[in-house]
C-alpha positions in Angstrom: 0.4 -0.2 0.2 0.7 3.6 -0.4 -0.5 7.0 1.0 -0.4 10.4 -0.7 -1.0 13.3 1.2 -1.8 16.3 0.0 -1.5 19.3 2.2 -3.6 22.2 -0.3 -5.2 22.3 -4.2 -1.3 23.2 -5.1 -0.1 19.7 -3.6 -0.3 17.1 -6.3 2.6 14.1 -8.5 3.9 14.4 -11.6 3.4 11.5 -14.6 4.7 8.8 -13.1 4.8 4.8 -14.1 4.7 2.2 -10.5 7.4 0.3 -11.5 8.6 -1.2 -8.1 10.1 -4.6 -8.0 7.0 -6.3 -6.4 4.7 -5.0 -8.1 2.8 -7.5 -9.8 1.5 -6.3 -13.4 -1.1 -8.6 -13.2 -2.4 -7.4 -10.4 -4.5 -4.2 -11.1 -3.7 -1.0 -8.8 -6.6 0.8 -6.9 -6.8 3.9 -6.1 -8.7 5.7 -3.4 -9.4 9.0 -3.3 -10.3 11.0 0.2 -11.3 14.5 -0.2 -11.9 17.7 -2.4 -12.1 16.2 -5.9 -9.1 16.3 -7.9 -8.0 15.2 -11.5 -6.2 12.0 -12.3 -4.4 12.3 -15.6 -3.0 8.9 -17.4 -1.1 9.6 -20.2 -0.6 7.7 -23.3 3.2 6.0 -23.3 3.7 7.0 -26.7 3.5 9.3 -29.5 1.5 11.5 -29.7 1.5 11.6 -25.8 -3.0 11.5 -25.6 -4.0 12.3 -21.8 -7.6 10.9 -20.0 -8.8 13.1 -16.9 -11.1 11.1 -14.6 -11.9 13.6 -12.0 -12.0 12.0 -8.7 -14.3 13.2 -6.4 -14.0 12.1 -2.9 -14.4 8.6 -1.2 -13.9 7.2 -5.2 -12.4 4.0 -6.0 -10.4 3.7 -9.4 -8.6 0.6 -10.6 -6.2 0.2 -13.4 -6.0 -3.5 -14.9 -2.9 -3.9 -17.0 -1.0 -2.8 -19.3 -2.5 0.8 -17.8 0.0 -0.3 -14.8 3.3 -1.3 -16.3 6.0 0.9 -17.3 6.7 0.4 -21.1 
């Protein structure tokens, strides 16, 4: 489990891939959002790098299956 705490509306993390060694790419990654609504942006790894923005409201749950959770 990984927990990110954001102090205010200006805090965020940039684009990244969950590539920890102990992650099994066949097991989905689940994100739980608590508190203020936040944009969750998924960027394609290959050109033209389209983005999908999902608004995560308080108490929302997002599950990403392979290959979304896999670094390419």
